[in-house]
C-alpha positions as CSV (number, residue, x, y, z in Angstrom):
1,X,7.0,-11.2,-9.7
2,X,6.1,-9.6,-6.3
3,X,9.6,-9.3,-5.2
4,X,9.2,-5.9,-6.3
5,X,6.1,-5.1,-4.3
6,X,7.7,-6.6,-1.3
7,X,11.0,-4.5,-1.6
8,X,9.0,-1.3,-2.4
9,X,7.0,-1.7,0.5
10,X,9.8,-2.1,3.0
11,X,11.4,0.9,1.5
12,X,8.2,2.8,1.9
13,X,7.2,1.7,4.9
14,X,9.8,0.5,7.2
15,X,13.3,2.5,6.3
16,X,14.3,6.1,6.7
17,X,12.5,8.9,8.6
18,X,9.0,7.5,7.5
19,X,7.8,4.6,9.6
20,X,5.2,1.9,9.3
21,X,2.8,3.7,11.3
22,X,3.0,6.8,9.0
23,X,2.9,4.6,6.1
24,X,-0.5,3.1,7.1
25,X,-1.9,6.9,7.8
26,X,-1.2,7.6,4.2
27,X,-2.6,4.4,3.0
28,X,-6.1,5.0,4.8
29,X,-6.1,8.4,3.4
30,X,-5.9,7.1,0.0
31,X,-2.8,9.6,-0.7
32,X,0.0,8.2,-3.3
33,X,3.1,7.9,-1.4
34,X,6.7,8.4,-2.2
35,X,10.1,8.1,-1.3
36,X,13.0,8.6,-3.0
37,X,12.4,6.9,-6.9
38,X,9.5,4.4,-5.5
39,X,6.0,5.6,-5.5
40,X,2.7,3.6,-4.6
41,X,-0.5,4.6,-6.1
42,X,-4.1,3.3,-5.0
43,X,-6.8,2.7,-7.7
44,X,-8.9,5.7,-6.4
45,X,-6.4,8.1,-7.2
46,X,-8.2,10.8,-9.6
47,X,-5.1,11.5,-11.1
48,X,-4.4,8.0,-12.3
49,X,-3.0,8.1,-15.9
50,X,-6.2,7.1,-18.2
51,X,-4.2,4.3,-19.7
52,X,-3.9,2.6,-15.9
53,X,-7.8,3.5,-14.8
54,X,-9.5,0.7,-16.9
55,X,-6.3,-2.0,-17.4
56,X,-5.5,-1.9,-13.7
57,X,-9.0,-0.6,-12.0
58,X,-8.8,-2.9,-9.1
59,X,-4.8,-2.6,-8.5
60,X,-2.4,-1.0,-6.5
61,X,0.3,0.6,-8.7
62,X,4.1,0.6,-7.7
63,X,6.5,2.7,-9.6
64,X,10.1,3.1,-9.5
65,X,11.8,5.2,-12.3
66,X,14.9,3.1,-12.0
67,X,13.4,-0.2,-12.3
68,X,10.7,-0.4,-15.2
69,X,8.4,-1.9,-15.8
70,X,5.6,-0.6,-13.4
71,X,4.1,-3.2,-11.1
72,X,0.4,-3.8,-10.5
73,X,-0.9,-5.8,-7.7
74,X,-4.6,-6.8,-7.4
75,X,-5.9,-4.9,-4.1
76,X,-6.8,-8.4,-2.5
77,X,-3.2,-9.7,-2.6
78,X,-1.9,-6.3,-1.7
79,X,-4.1,-6.1,1.5
80,X,-3.4,-9.8,2.3
81,X,0.3,-8.8,2.3
82,X,-0.5,-5.9,4.4
83,X,-2.3,-7.7,6.9
84,X,0.7,-10.5,7.0
85,X,3.4,-7.8,7.4
86,X,1.2,-5.7,10.2
87,X,0.8,-9.0,12.2
88,X,4.9,-9.7,12.2
89,X,5.8,-5.8,12.6
90,X,3.2,-5.2,15.2
91,X,4.2,-8.2,17.4
92,X,6.5,-6.2,19.7
93,X,4.9,-2.6,19.5
94,X,3.2,-1.1,22.7
95,X,-0.6,-1.2,22.9
96,X,-0.9,2.4,22.0
97,X,1.1,2.0,18.8
98,X,-1.0,-1.1,18.2
99,X,-4.3,0.3,18.4
100,X,-3.2,3.1,16.0
101,X,-2.2,0.7,13.6
102,X,-5.5,-1.3,14.0
103,X,-7.5,1.9,13.1
104,X,-5.5,2.7,10.0
105,X,-5.8,-1.0,9.2
106,X,-9.6,-0.8,9.8
107,X,-10.0,2.3,7.5
108,X,-8.0,0.8,4.9
109,X,-9.6,-2.2,4.7
110,X,-13.0,-0.4,4.5
111,X,-11.9,1.7,1.7
112,X,-10.6,-0.7,-0.4
113,X,-13.0,-3.5,0.2
114,X,-14.9,-2.9,-2.9
115,X,-11.7,-3.2,-5.1
116,X,-11.3,-6.9,-3.9
117,X,-14.9,-7.7,-5.1
118,X,-14.7,-9.0,-8.7
119,X,-18.2,-8.2,-10.6
Protein backbone atom coordinates (compact mmCIF):
# COMPACT_ATOMS: atom_id res chain seq x y z
CA UNK A 1 0.00 0.00 0.00
CA UNK A 2 2.70 2.45 0.94
CA UNK A 3 4.86 1.72 -2.09
CA UNK A 4 3.26 4.83 -3.57
CA UNK A 5 4.38 6.89 -0.58
CA UNK A 6 7.95 5.64 -0.89
CA UNK A 7 7.99 6.37 -4.60
CA UNK A 8 6.39 9.81 -4.27
CA UNK A 9 8.68 10.75 -1.39
CA UNK A 10 11.72 9.78 -3.43
CA UNK A 11 10.58 11.81 -6.42
CA UNK A 12 9.72 14.84 -4.30
CA UNK A 13 12.81 14.94 -2.12
CA UNK A 14 15.64 13.22 -3.89
CA UNK A 15 15.36 13.84 -7.60
CA UNK A 16 15.50 16.85 -9.83
CA UNK A 17 16.63 20.31 -8.84
CA UNK A 18 15.03 20.09 -5.44
CA UNK A 19 16.92 18.16 -2.86
CA UNK A 20 16.33 16.46 0.45
CA UNK A 21 17.19 19.51 2.54
CA UNK A 22 14.80 21.68 0.52
CA UNK A 23 12.05 19.10 1.03
CA UNK A 24 12.64 19.10 4.79
CA UNK A 25 12.51 22.91 4.81
CA UNK A 26 9.11 22.90 3.11
CA UNK A 27 7.83 20.12 5.36
CA UNK A 28 8.91 22.12 8.43
CA UNK A 29 6.97 25.13 7.19
CA UNK A 30 3.85 23.05 6.58
CA UNK A 31 3.77 24.02 2.95
CA UNK A 32 2.31 21.58 0.49
CA UNK A 33 4.95 20.38 -1.89
CA UNK A 34 4.52 19.60 -5.56
CA UNK A 35 6.86 18.39 -8.24
CA UNK A 36 5.45 17.51 -11.62
CA UNK A 37 2.16 15.68 -11.08
CA UNK A 38 2.96 14.57 -7.51
CA UNK A 39 1.87 16.60 -4.50
CA UNK A 40 2.09 16.08 -0.75
CA UNK A 41 -0.21 17.84 1.71
CA UNK A 42 -0.07 18.03 5.48
CA UNK A 43 -3.10 17.85 7.76
CA UNK A 44 -2.82 21.46 8.93
CA UNK A 45 -3.21 22.83 5.40
CA UNK A 46 -6.06 25.36 5.68
CA UNK A 47 -6.91 24.77 2.02
CA UNK A 48 -7.37 21.02 2.40
CA UNK A 49 -10.62 19.89 0.81
CA UNK A 50 -13.48 19.66 3.29
CA UNK A 51 -14.15 16.02 2.46
CA UNK A 52 -10.60 15.18 3.63
CA UNK A 53 -10.42 17.43 6.69
CA UNK A 54 -12.49 15.14 8.93
CA UNK A 55 -11.85 11.76 7.38
CA UNK A 56 -8.07 12.19 7.21
CA UNK A 57 -7.49 14.76 9.94
CA UNK A 58 -4.27 13.11 11.15
CA UNK A 59 -2.88 12.03 7.77
CA UNK A 60 -0.45 13.22 5.15
CA UNK A 61 -2.03 13.24 1.71
CA UNK A 62 -0.19 12.11 -1.41
CA UNK A 63 -1.76 13.03 -4.73
CA UNK A 64 -0.90 12.19 -8.31
CA UNK A 65 -3.15 13.23 -11.17
CA UNK A 66 -2.06 10.22 -13.22
CA UNK A 67 -2.05 7.58 -10.48
CA UNK A 68 -5.30 7.61 -8.53
CA UNK A 69 -6.56 7.04 -5.92
CA UNK A 70 -5.16 9.57 -3.47
CA UNK A 71 -3.14 8.08 -0.63
CA UNK A 72 -3.47 9.14 3.01
CA UNK A 73 -0.80 8.01 5.44
CA UNK A 74 -1.16 8.45 9.21
CA UNK A 75 1.20 11.13 10.44
CA UNK A 76 3.03 8.75 12.79
CA UNK A 77 3.83 6.37 9.93
CA UNK A 78 4.99 9.27 7.77
CA UNK A 79 7.23 10.61 10.54
CA UNK A 80 8.68 7.14 11.17
CA UNK A 81 9.49 6.79 7.48
CA UNK A 82 10.95 10.30 7.39
CA UNK A 83 13.19 9.48 10.37
CA UNK A 84 14.47 6.24 8.79
CA UNK A 85 15.01 7.87 5.42
CA UNK A 86 16.83 10.80 7.02
CA UNK A 87 19.19 8.54 8.93
CA UNK A 88 20.14 6.74 5.73
CA UNK A 89 20.34 9.79 3.50
CA UNK A 90 22.32 11.93 5.93
CA UNK A 91 24.92 9.26 6.78
CA UNK A 92 27.50 10.53 4.28
CA UNK A 93 26.69 14.26 4.37
CA UNK A 94 28.93 16.88 5.92
CA UNK A 95 28.27 18.21 9.42
CA UNK A 96 26.76 21.51 8.24
CA UNK A 97 24.24 19.72 6.03
CA UNK A 98 23.39 17.30 8.86
CA UNK A 99 22.92 20.12 11.37
CA UNK A 100 20.54 21.98 9.06
CA UNK A 101 18.59 18.78 8.36
CA UNK A 102 18.33 18.05 12.09
CA UNK A 103 16.92 21.53 12.73
CA UNK A 104 14.26 21.00 10.07
CA UNK A 105 13.45 17.53 11.40
CA UNK A 106 13.09 18.84 14.94
CA UNK A 107 10.68 21.52 13.68
CA UNK A 108 8.70 18.93 11.71
CA UNK A 109 8.35 16.60 14.70
CA UNK A 110 7.34 19.45 16.98
CA UNK A 111 4.81 20.81 14.49
CA UNK A 112 3.15 17.48 13.74
CA UNK A 113 3.46 15.70 17.09
CA UNK A 114 -0.15 16.59 18.02
CA UNK A 115 -1.37 14.73 14.92
CA UNK A 116 0.25 11.51 16.16
CA UNK A 117 -1.79 11.44 19.35
CA UNK A 118 -5.04 9.49 19.31
CA UNK A 119 -7.81 11.01 21.39
